[in-house]
All heavy atoms as an XYZ file, in Angstrom:
737
protein
N       0.783     -1.148     -0.006
C      -0.013      0.035      0.040
C       0.892      1.300      0.087
O       0.603      2.117     -0.721
C      -0.891     -0.061      1.186
C      -1.886      1.124      1.139
S      -3.039      0.787     -0.058
C      -4.411      1.716      0.486
N       1.882      1.291      0.810
C       2.821      2.478      0.900
C       3.448      2.672     -0.422
O       3.595      3.850     -0.881
C       3.847      2.226      2.029
C       4.825      3.351      2.097
C       4.175      4.629      2.497
C       5.780      2.981      3.246
N       3.916      1.598     -1.139
C       4.472      1.696     -2.396
C       3.717      2.423     -3.322
O       3.988      3.166     -4.157
C       5.082      0.272     -2.958
N       2.354      1.965     -3.363
C       1.409      2.606     -4.311
C       1.232      4.090     -3.894
O       1.103      4.945     -5.043
C       0.049      1.884     -4.296
C      -0.867      2.136     -5.381
N      -1.584      3.096     -5.513
C      -1.113      1.322     -6.449
C      -2.201      3.192     -6.663
N      -1.978      2.119     -7.273
N       1.183      4.459     -2.712
C       1.027      5.922     -2.426
C       2.399      6.628     -2.829
O       2.239      7.774     -3.298
C       0.823      6.002     -0.895
C      -0.517      5.490     -0.468
C      -0.623      5.461      0.998
O       0.280      5.928      1.651
O      -1.774      4.991      1.467
N       3.443      6.131     -2.686
C       4.751      6.812     -3.056
C       4.703      6.903     -4.552
O       5.210      7.960     -5.047
C       5.935      5.947     -2.649
C       6.276      6.042     -1.116
C       7.346      5.009     -0.789
C       6.591      7.387     -0.731
N       4.257      5.882     -5.269
C       4.324      5.992     -6.737
C       3.300      7.049     -7.279
O       3.605      7.681     -8.285
C       3.951      4.541     -7.380
N       2.180      7.190     -6.691
C       1.128      8.111     -7.132
C       1.472      9.575     -6.837
O       1.134     10.546     -7.516
C      -0.232      7.772     -6.448
C      -0.807      6.568     -7.120
C      -2.191      6.447     -6.555
O      -2.473      6.577     -5.318
O      -3.268      6.012     -7.266
N       2.151      9.846     -5.671
C       2.530     11.199     -5.197
C       3.835     11.568     -5.773
O       4.838     11.372     -5.347
C       2.570     11.190     -3.740
C       2.688     12.576     -3.147
O       2.709     13.566     -3.846
O       3.083     12.744     -1.896
N       3.627     12.473     -6.933
C       4.720     13.039     -7.540
C       5.325     14.048     -6.833
O       6.472     14.609     -7.186
C       4.415     13.474     -8.960
C       3.882     12.307     -9.839
N       3.135     12.520    -10.962
C       4.206     11.044     -9.853
C       2.741     11.326    -11.393
N       3.529     10.556    -10.879
N       4.784     14.514     -5.621
C       5.380     15.528     -4.834
C       6.438     14.917     -3.898
O       7.234     15.442     -3.195
N       6.352     13.544     -3.804
C       7.311     12.799     -3.014
C       8.561     12.992     -3.569
O       8.773     12.960     -4.906
C       6.832     11.261     -3.037
O       5.579     11.153     -2.611
C       7.767     10.475     -2.096
N       9.576     12.982     -2.796
C      10.889     13.201     -3.348
C      11.263     12.004     -4.371
O      10.987     10.864     -4.036
C      11.945     13.093     -2.220
C      11.785     14.282     -1.232
C      13.221     14.849     -0.968
O      14.214     14.433     -1.417
O      13.098     15.544      0.041
N      11.971     12.360     -5.388
C      12.245     11.467     -6.389
C      13.172     10.200     -5.937
O      13.106      9.241     -6.440
C      12.906     12.047     -7.686
O      14.175     12.781     -7.323
N      13.907     10.706     -4.896
C      14.808      9.601     -4.215
C      14.007      8.487     -3.691
O      14.337      7.225     -3.866
C      15.665     10.147     -3.130
C      16.412      9.137     -2.349
C      16.600     11.303     -3.652
N      12.878      8.654     -3.078
C      11.941      7.713     -2.581
C      11.291      6.883     -3.699
O      11.108      5.699     -3.639
C      10.902      8.296     -1.570
C      11.362      8.904     -0.244
C      10.218      9.606      0.347
C      12.082      7.865      0.609
N      10.883      7.576     -4.707
C      10.232      6.965     -5.839
C      11.313      6.023     -6.527
O      11.013      4.978     -7.002
C       9.607      7.961     -6.917
C       8.332      8.615     -6.197
C       7.474      9.318     -7.185
N       8.270     10.050     -8.181
C       8.662     11.250     -8.093
N       8.619     11.890     -6.970
N       9.393     12.037     -8.992
N      12.494      6.554     -6.604
C      13.550      5.679     -7.230
C      13.862      4.437     -6.438
O      13.943      3.321     -6.922
C      14.916      6.486     -7.472
C      14.865      7.551     -8.416
C      16.144      8.264     -8.458
N      16.096      9.339     -9.426
C      16.976     10.164     -9.703
N      18.176     10.182     -9.108
N      16.761     11.201    -10.506
N      13.852      4.609     -5.111
C      13.983      3.432     -4.191
C      12.812      2.451     -4.380
O      13.057      1.223     -4.459
C      14.095      3.951     -2.739
N      11.660      3.033     -4.535
C      10.444      2.263     -4.650
C      10.522      1.518     -5.958
O      10.311      0.260     -6.115
C       9.220      3.029     -4.651
O       9.192      3.824     -3.377
C       7.953      2.139     -4.651
N      10.957      2.138     -6.983
C      11.111      1.467     -8.299
C      12.118      0.306     -8.386
O      11.881     -0.535     -9.235
C      11.529      2.548     -9.358
N      13.028      0.303     -7.440
C      13.925     -0.778     -7.335
C      13.579     -1.989     -6.479
O      14.265     -2.987     -6.542
C      15.362     -0.313     -6.805
C      16.075      0.758     -7.897
C      17.311      1.337     -7.320
O      18.229      0.526     -7.145
N      17.324      2.634     -6.917
N      12.425     -1.807     -5.918
C      11.938     -2.904     -5.084
C      11.489     -4.083     -5.880
O      10.585     -4.032     -6.727
C      10.746     -2.299     -4.183
C      10.136     -3.442     -3.255
O      10.360     -4.537     -3.394
N       9.372     -2.808     -2.341
N      12.027     -5.188     -5.727
C      11.767     -6.362     -6.631
C      10.460     -6.925     -6.276
O       9.866     -7.811     -6.991
C      12.883     -7.360     -6.352
C      13.358     -7.031     -5.019
C      13.230     -5.462     -4.746
N       9.817     -6.534     -5.152
C       8.490     -7.184     -4.676
C       7.278     -6.324     -5.074
O       6.253     -6.494     -4.478
C       8.535     -7.534     -3.179
C       9.642     -8.305     -2.816
O       9.956     -9.377     -3.509
N      10.459     -8.089     -1.888
N       7.404     -5.436     -5.903
C       6.406     -4.461     -6.338
C       5.227     -5.204     -7.049
O       5.583     -6.057     -7.883
C       6.738     -3.247     -7.087
C       7.581     -2.261     -6.471
C       8.039     -1.126     -7.479
C       6.799     -1.613     -5.206
N       3.890     -4.737     -6.795
C       2.794     -5.230     -7.652
C       3.031     -4.687     -8.996
O       3.576     -3.622     -9.252
C       1.519     -4.864     -7.115
C       1.142     -5.588     -5.800
O       1.695     -6.728     -5.501
O       0.408     -5.159     -4.965
N       2.519     -5.337    -10.077
C       2.511     -4.915    -11.427
C       1.981     -3.561    -11.733
O       2.514     -2.735    -12.619
C       2.020     -5.964    -12.424
O       0.800     -6.197    -12.108
C       2.802     -7.267    -12.413
N       0.814     -3.249    -10.856
C       0.173     -1.984    -11.143
C       1.041     -0.807    -10.631
O       1.167      0.223    -11.293
C      -1.151     -1.980    -10.544
C      -1.147     -2.149     -8.988
O      -0.283     -2.931     -8.451
O      -2.042     -1.500     -8.256
N       1.778     -1.065     -9.677
C       2.765     -0.076     -8.982
C       3.954      0.210     -9.955
O       4.347      1.349    -10.439
C       3.266     -0.446     -7.681
C       4.243      0.686     -7.148
C       2.070     -0.562     -6.655
N       4.411     -0.858    -10.556
C       5.498     -0.794    -11.532
C       5.027     -0.071    -12.728
O       5.727      0.843    -13.290
C       6.052     -2.253    -12.062
C       7.014     -2.102    -13.118
C       6.575     -2.902    -10.840
N       3.799     -0.380    -13.164
C       3.299      0.508    -14.442
C       3.126      1.844    -14.118
O       3.374      2.866    -14.942
C       1.899     -0.179    -14.741
N       2.725      2.184    -12.860
C       2.395      3.489    -12.471
C       3.754      4.368    -12.443
O       4.016      5.463    -12.922
C       1.740      3.618    -11.081
C       1.364      4.863    -10.418
C       0.362      5.615    -11.563
C       0.800      4.705     -9.045
N       4.787      3.586    -11.936
C       6.133      4.310    -11.696
C       6.698      4.488    -13.103
O       7.654      5.271    -13.574
C       7.147      3.431    -10.957
C       6.811      3.471     -9.504
C       7.632      2.488     -8.684
C       7.209      4.929     -8.886
N       6.411      3.507    -14.215
C       6.754      3.681    -15.560
C       6.433      4.911    -16.176
O       6.802      5.239    -17.165
N       5.398      5.478    -15.627
C       4.810      6.783    -16.097
C       5.108      8.024    -15.308
O       4.617      9.100    -15.510
C       3.289      6.667    -16.343
C       2.724      5.580    -17.209
C       1.232      5.599    -17.447
N       0.596      5.403    -16.245
C       0.232      4.287    -15.651
N       0.491      3.215    -16.260
N      -0.635      4.428    -14.600
N       6.129      7.770    -14.503
C       6.476      8.922    -13.546
C       7.037      9.966    -14.301
O       7.758      9.761    -15.438
C       7.608      8.324    -12.566
C       7.842      9.263    -11.431
O       8.679     10.082    -11.524
O       7.306      9.039    -10.342
N       6.904     11.210    -13.824
C       7.377     12.350    -14.687
C       8.933     12.569    -14.541
O       9.699     13.116    -15.431
C       6.853     13.660    -14.037
C       6.281     13.191    -12.594
C       6.174     11.757    -12.759
N       9.703     11.907    -13.510
C      11.079     11.896    -13.279
C      11.756     10.766    -14.216
O      11.442      9.685    -14.138
C      11.353     11.674    -11.934
C      12.807     11.485    -11.425
C      13.558     12.688    -11.690
O      13.031     13.864    -11.518
O      14.804     12.685    -12.133
N      12.625     11.311    -15.181
C      13.310     10.348    -16.079
C      14.051      9.235    -15.335
O      14.037      8.147    -15.815
C      14.200     11.154    -16.923
C      13.789     12.644    -16.776
C      13.031     12.631    -15.425
N      14.707      9.589    -14.227
C      15.421      8.601    -13.365
C      14.530      7.574    -12.878
O      15.076      6.277    -12.822
N      13.375      7.810    -12.412
C      12.486      6.822    -12.039
C      12.054      5.879    -13.090
O      12.139      4.571    -12.995
C      11.295      7.348    -11.387
C      10.256      6.310    -10.916
C      11.597      8.206    -10.156
N      11.814      6.417    -14.299
C      11.320      5.634    -15.451
C      12.520      4.743    -15.918
O      12.205      3.665    -16.248
C      10.925      6.549    -16.589
C       9.532      7.259    -16.267
C       8.929      7.899    -17.515
N       9.856      8.674    -18.345
C      10.137      9.971    -18.186
N       9.534     10.701    -17.147
N      11.010     10.487    -19.047
N      13.683      5.307    -15.823
C      14.852      4.433    -16.212
C      14.932      3.152    -15.302
O      15.159      2.060    -15.724
C      16.138      5.235    -16.209
C      17.353      4.340    -16.445
C      18.135      3.894    -15.380
C      17.913      4.000    -17.596
N      19.231      3.231    -16.086
C      18.976      3.133    -17.345
C      17.324      4.087    -18.987
C      19.672      2.520    -18.516
C      18.072      3.427    -19.975
C      19.193      2.612    -19.734
N      14.883      3.455    -14.124
C      14.952      2.338    -13.133
C      13.830      1.245    -13.362
O      14.037      0.020    -13.143
C      14.948      2.731    -11.609
C      16.216      3.495    -11.220
C      16.047      4.182     -9.906
C      17.396      2.529    -11.144
N      12.655      1.664    -13.690
C      11.671      0.799    -14.018
C      11.967      0.016    -15.270
O      11.840     -1.194    -15.386
C      10.329      1.581    -14.260
C       9.213      0.658    -14.891
C       9.771      2.180    -12.873
N      12.528      0.694    -16.398
C      12.794      0.141    -17.556
C      13.842     -0.953    -17.495
O      13.892     -1.794    -18.404
C      13.239      1.274    -18.565
O      14.546      1.655    -18.263
N      14.644     -0.962    -16.507
C      15.829     -1.945    -16.526
C      15.418     -3.131    -15.529
O      16.264     -4.031    -15.182
C      17.068     -1.433    -16.045
C      17.620     -0.386    -17.157
C      17.100     -0.697    -14.674
N      14.160     -3.102    -15.135
C      13.769     -4.297    -14.199
C      13.763     -5.576    -14.918
O      13.172     -5.694    -15.959
C      12.456     -3.981    -13.640
C      12.219     -2.806    -12.619
C      10.792     -2.609    -12.244
N      10.294     -3.686    -11.603
C      10.307     -3.958    -10.242
N      10.701     -3.090     -9.359
N       9.769     -5.058     -9.749
N      14.390     -6.599    -14.314
C      14.393     -7.923    -15.101
C      13.108     -8.596    -15.095
O      12.872     -9.470    -16.018
C      15.343     -8.746    -14.258
C      15.362     -8.240    -12.794
C      15.016     -6.702    -13.118
N      12.105     -8.174    -14.350
C      10.772     -8.817    -14.339
C       9.716     -8.239    -15.317
O       8.762     -8.872    -15.472
C      10.096     -8.801    -12.853
C       9.912     -7.395    -12.437
O      10.633     -6.472    -12.819
O       9.073     -7.200    -11.515
N      10.139     -7.277    -16.068
C       9.302     -6.788    -17.165
C       9.292     -7.681    -18.473
O      10.358     -8.171    -18.749
C       9.707     -5.285    -17.585
C       9.502     -4.263    -16.530
C       9.884     -2.903    -17.051
C       8.082     -4.145    -16.033
N       8.263     -7.737    -19.021
C       8.269     -8.237    -20.376
C       8.706     -7.200    -21.318
O       8.712     -5.966    -21.107
C       6.805     -8.683    -20.898
O       6.050     -7.525    -20.836
C       6.165     -9.653    -19.813
N       9.055     -7.582    -22.619
C       9.495     -6.560    -23.510
C       8.376     -5.560    -23.901
O       8.654     -4.298    -24.144
C      10.019     -7.242    -24.846
C      11.407     -7.796    -24.530
C      12.407     -6.868    -24.013
O      12.509     -5.704    -24.561
O      13.017     -7.268    -23.042
N       7.112     -6.020    -23.933
C       5.961     -5.215    -24.088
C       5.808     -4.180    -22.995
O       5.601     -3.012    -23.248
C       4.565     -5.964    -24.236
N       5.993     -4.608    -21.751
C       5.933     -3.625    -20.623
C       7.177     -2.624    -20.772
O       6.897     -1.491    -20.549
C       5.943     -4.380    -19.322
C       4.697     -5.218    -19.068
C       4.889     -6.303    -17.914
O       6.014     -6.628    -17.663
O       3.918     -6.442    -17.288
N       8.244     -3.221    -21.029
C       9.445     -2.422    -21.158
C       9.246     -1.158    -22.187
O       9.621     -0.089    -22.059
C      10.607     -3.199    -21.416
C      12.080     -2.485    -21.149
C      13.216     -3.386    -21.559
N      13.006     -4.726    -20.941
C      13.167     -5.151    -19.757
N      13.397     -4.234    -18.645
N      12.860     -6.472    -19.240
N       8.612     -1.545    -23.307
C       8.475     -0.736    -24.398
C       7.583      0.426    -24.087
O       7.531      1.458    -24.676
C       8.044     -1.527    -25.770
O       6.763     -1.856    -25.600
N       6.507      0.165    -23.083
C       5.598      1.212    -22.721
C       6.257      2.272    -21.839
O       5.663      3.174    -21.472
C       4.429      0.478    -22.103
C       3.499     -0.058    -23.014
C       2.206     -0.487    -22.484
N       2.384     -1.597    -21.568
C       2.173     -2.791    -21.749
N       1.934     -3.162    -22.862
N       2.266     -3.711    -20.695
N       7.587      2.128    -21.296
C       8.192      2.866    -20.429
C       9.091      3.859    -21.260
O      10.067      3.519    -21.851
C       8.986      2.165    -19.407
O       8.153      1.210    -18.723
C       9.574      3.117    -18.371
N       8.688      5.179    -21.188
C       9.432      6.220    -21.931
C      10.710      6.566    -21.193
O      10.691      6.965    -20.075
C       8.488      7.462    -22.153
N      11.844      6.309    -21.743
C      13.173      6.636    -21.183
C      13.812      7.412    -22.154
O      13.650      7.455    -23.413
C      13.959      5.362    -20.923
C      13.336      4.536    -19.893
C      14.294      4.584    -22.111
N      14.701      8.323    -21.613
C      15.635      9.112    -22.420
C      16.963      8.417    -22.535
O      17.542      8.098    -21.571
C      15.853     10.658    -21.767
C      14.455     11.349    -21.643
C      14.557     12.398    -20.789
O      15.560     12.787    -20.361
O      13.441     12.993    -20.457
N      17.427      8.078    -23.765
C      18.704      7.370    -23.876
C      19.564      8.243    -24.740
O      19.116      8.771    -25.763
C      18.324      6.068    -24.526
C      19.492      5.233    -24.816
C      20.228      4.522    -23.796
C      20.082      5.075    -26.176
C      21.186      3.870    -24.068
C      21.081      4.306    -26.325
C      21.730      3.674    -25.179
N      20.778      8.326    -24.230
C      21.860      8.981    -25.123
C      22.687      7.884    -25.707
O      23.524      7.271    -25.084
C      22.645      9.807    -24.109
C      23.735     10.567    -24.777
O      23.940     10.391    -26.101
O      24.621     11.208    -24.071
N      22.614      7.768    -27.022
C      23.462      6.727    -27.752
C      24.855      6.903    -27.611
O      25.663      5.912    -27.854
C      22.938      6.752    -29.337
C      22.210      8.070    -29.290
C      21.733      8.519    -27.863
N      25.284      8.061    -27.231
C      26.756      8.241    -27.136
C      27.198      7.896    -25.777
O      28.479      7.949    -25.598
C      27.120      9.779    -27.448
O      26.594     10.509    -26.641
N      26.383      7.769    -24.805
C      26.814      7.410    -23.614
C      27.211      5.941    -23.386
O      26.760      5.022    -24.132
C      25.672      7.654    -22.523
N      28.207      5.642    -22.535
C      28.618      4.309    -22.311
C      27.709      3.657    -21.457
O      27.445      4.164    -20.309
C      30.115      4.411    -21.746
C      30.572      2.945    -21.581
C      31.955      3.024    -20.944
N      32.068      1.699    -20.184
C      33.092      0.869    -20.472
N      33.989      1.220    -21.438
N      33.173     -0.210    -20.011
N      27.222      2.563    -21.852
C      26.321      1.641    -21.009
C      26.890      0.367    -20.717
O      27.244     -0.355    -21.670
C      24.901      1.575    -21.742
S      24.122      3.169    -21.940
N      26.959     -0.135    -19.490
C      27.372     -1.391    -19.258
C      26.131     -2.292    -19.105
O      25.018     -1.895    -18.709
C      28.059     -1.392    -17.804
C      29.276     -0.430    -17.839
O      29.998     -0.616    -18.715
N      29.530      0.133    -16.894
N      26.269     -3.637    -19.616
C      25.130     -4.453    -19.450
C      24.699     -4.646    -18.008
O      25.506     -4.685    -17.139
C      25.828     -5.791    -19.998
C      26.976     -5.341    -20.740
C      27.567     -4.187    -20.068
N      23.407     -4.791    -17.988
C      22.787     -4.968    -16.591
C      23.278     -6.391    -16.069
O      23.464     -7.315    -16.947
C      21.342     -4.994    -16.773
C      20.727     -3.541    -17.197
C      19.194     -3.621    -17.643
C      20.870     -2.491    -16.077
N      23.229     -6.565    -14.740
C      23.659     -7.852    -14.230
C      22.746     -9.095    -14.591
O      23.325    -10.114    -15.001
C      23.478     -7.689    -12.594
C      23.559     -6.238    -12.503
C      23.033     -5.506    -13.717
N      21.355     -8.814    -14.774
C      20.638     -9.858    -15.255
C      20.822    -10.159    -16.760
O      20.636    -11.393    -17.176
C      19.048     -9.659    -14.837
C      18.501     -8.406    -15.585
C      18.429     -7.183    -14.893
C      17.878     -8.229    -16.747
N      17.735     -6.302    -15.733
C      17.459     -6.857    -16.936
C      17.516     -9.125    -17.811
C      16.726     -6.463    -17.978
C      16.885     -8.693    -18.856
C      16.524     -7.344    -18.902
N      21.250     -9.259    -17.629
C      21.544     -9.366    -18.912
C      22.801    -10.219    -18.977
O      22.970    -11.164    -19.846
C      21.573     -8.154    -19.754
C      22.119     -8.279    -21.110
C      20.278     -7.398    -19.753
N      23.866     -9.845    -18.262
C      25.161    -10.521    -18.170
C      24.850    -11.997    -17.830
O      25.437    -12.968    -18.424
C      26.067     -9.938    -17.258
C      26.896     -8.710    -17.847
C      28.067     -8.301    -17.034
N      27.894     -8.266    -15.644
C      27.483     -7.027    -15.086
N      27.408     -5.897    -15.764
N      27.236     -6.965    -13.826
N      24.058    -12.173    -16.848
C      23.733    -13.604    -16.483
C      23.115    -14.350    -17.515
O      23.464    -15.544    -17.752
C      22.971    -13.711    -15.038
N      22.310    -13.810    -18.116
C      21.357    -14.478    -19.254
C      22.290    -14.835    -20.390
O      22.366    -15.850    -20.950
C      20.271    -13.496    -19.762
C      19.536    -14.150    -20.911
C      18.547    -15.033    -20.725
C      19.734    -13.886    -22.374
N      18.025    -15.251    -22.057
C      18.798    -14.614    -22.972
C      20.569    -13.059    -23.020
C      18.700    -14.579    -24.312
C      20.478    -13.081    -24.413
C      19.474    -13.830    -24.997
N      23.236    -13.899    -20.670
C      24.206    -14.190    -21.766
C      25.193    -15.349    -21.425
O      25.544    -16.206    -22.336
C      25.053    -12.878    -22.151
C      24.501    -11.862    -22.850
C      25.351    -10.714    -23.027
N      24.694     -9.645    -23.751
C      25.206     -8.449    -23.932
N      26.487     -8.204    -23.322
N      24.623     -7.516    -24.576
N      25.644    -15.446    -20.133
C      26.490    -16.449    -19.646
C      25.832    -17.807    -19.848
O      26.466    -18.724    -20.183
C      26.968    -16.141    -18.277
O      27.571    -14.837    -18.235
C      27.956    -17.278    -17.693
N      24.593    -17.921    -19.420
C      23.932    -19.186    -19.433
C      23.634    -19.582    -20.925
O      23.477    -20.701    -21.285
C      22.543    -19.073    -18.602
O      21.725    -18.166    -19.191
C      22.887    -18.975    -17.127
N      23.356    -18.573    -21.817
C      22.930    -18.958    -23.230
C      24.172    -19.148    -24.076
O      24.118    -19.873    -25.035
C      22.211    -17.880    -23.786
C      20.958    -17.438    -23.038
C      20.064    -18.766    -23.006
N      18.684    -18.434    -22.533
C      18.363    -18.516    -21.300
N      19.103    -18.762    -20.375
N      17.152    -18.276    -20.956
N      25.449    -18.572    -23.697
C      26.564    -18.786    -24.513
C      27.003    -20.271    -24.902
O      27.310    -20.564    -25.960
C      27.674    -18.086    -23.980
C      28.909    -18.083    -24.825
C      29.909    -16.872    -24.484
N      29.343    -15.714    -24.840
C      29.435    -14.466    -24.056
N      30.212    -14.613    -22.911
N      28.966    -13.483    -24.412
N      26.976    -21.188    -23.797
C      27.243    -22.552    -24.202
C      26.326    -23.211    -25.142
O      26.687    -24.043    -26.096
C      27.184    -23.218    -22.899
C      27.458    -22.203    -21.794
C      26.842    -20.999    -22.430
N      24.984    -22.856    -25.100
C      24.041    -23.219    -26.148
C      24.311    -22.725    -27.362
O      24.272    -23.568    -28.459
C      22.618    -22.830    -25.650
S      22.087    -23.559    -24.097
N      24.743    -21.488    -27.526
C      25.050    -20.874    -28.907
C      26.323    -21.584    -29.514
O      26.430    -21.725    -30.773
C      25.146    -19.383    -28.779
N      27.259    -21.988    -28.616
C      28.539    -22.525    -29.142
C      28.336    -24.108    -29.570
O      29.171    -24.564    -30.105
C      29.641    -22.302    -28.147
N      27.453    -24.534    -29.088
C      27.198    -26.181    -29.252
C      27.006    -26.418    -30.736
O      26.141    -25.589    -31.434
C      26.081    -26.651    -28.451
N      27.395    -27.304    -31.275
C      27.098    -27.730    -32.617
C      25.586    -28.220    -32.808
O      25.055    -28.592    -31.883
C      28.021    -29.049    -32.933
C      28.284    -29.518    -31.472
C      28.212    -28.372    -30.618
N      25.037    -28.048    -34.012
C      23.688    -28.279    -34.267
C      23.514    -29.802    -34.033
O      24.371    -30.567    -34.323
C      23.410    -27.812    -35.631
C      24.688    -27.741    -36.279
C      25.715    -27.455    -35.324
N      22.323    -30.201    -33.661
C      22.028    -31.751    -33.463
C      22.107    -32.357    -34.922
O      21.756    -31.844    -35.860
C      20.678    -31.705    -32.803
C      20.026    -30.441    -33.222
C      21.158    -29.404    -33.327
N      22.626    -33.619    -34.835
C      22.596    -34.402    -36.141
C      21.145    -35.033    -36.415
O      20.577    -35.384    -35.554
C      23.667    -35.578    -35.952
C      25.103    -35.022    -35.863
C      26.044    -36.155    -35.797
N      27.302    -35.691    -35.645
C      28.377    -36.307    -35.950
N      28.278    -37.687    -36.147
N      29.562    -35.918    -35.650
N      20.931    -35.053    -37.656
C      19.554    -35.534    -38.137
C      19.719    -36.649    -38.897
O      20.752    -37.136    -39.349
C      18.700    -34.427    -38.938
O      19.618    -34.068    -40.065
C      18.465    -33.332    -38.018
């Protein structure tokens, strides 16, 4: 309940809304609400949540600077690590 109130109240300090956006136990309606937050930093934190589907992620408007250096997110690095052996394996024989 508190998370929902923090997400709705844009007068709340953005630091609190950013902390709320990073909470892995948020209900999906709160995540969606934070994805429409007026503060770009809050929306960015929502956009990098590993629990979002690509459709949900695409509905979150983020400002992205293509010239900025971006490091892969931890959950993306983990996904790549687990998929790399599969990609390197030879195709099955038929």
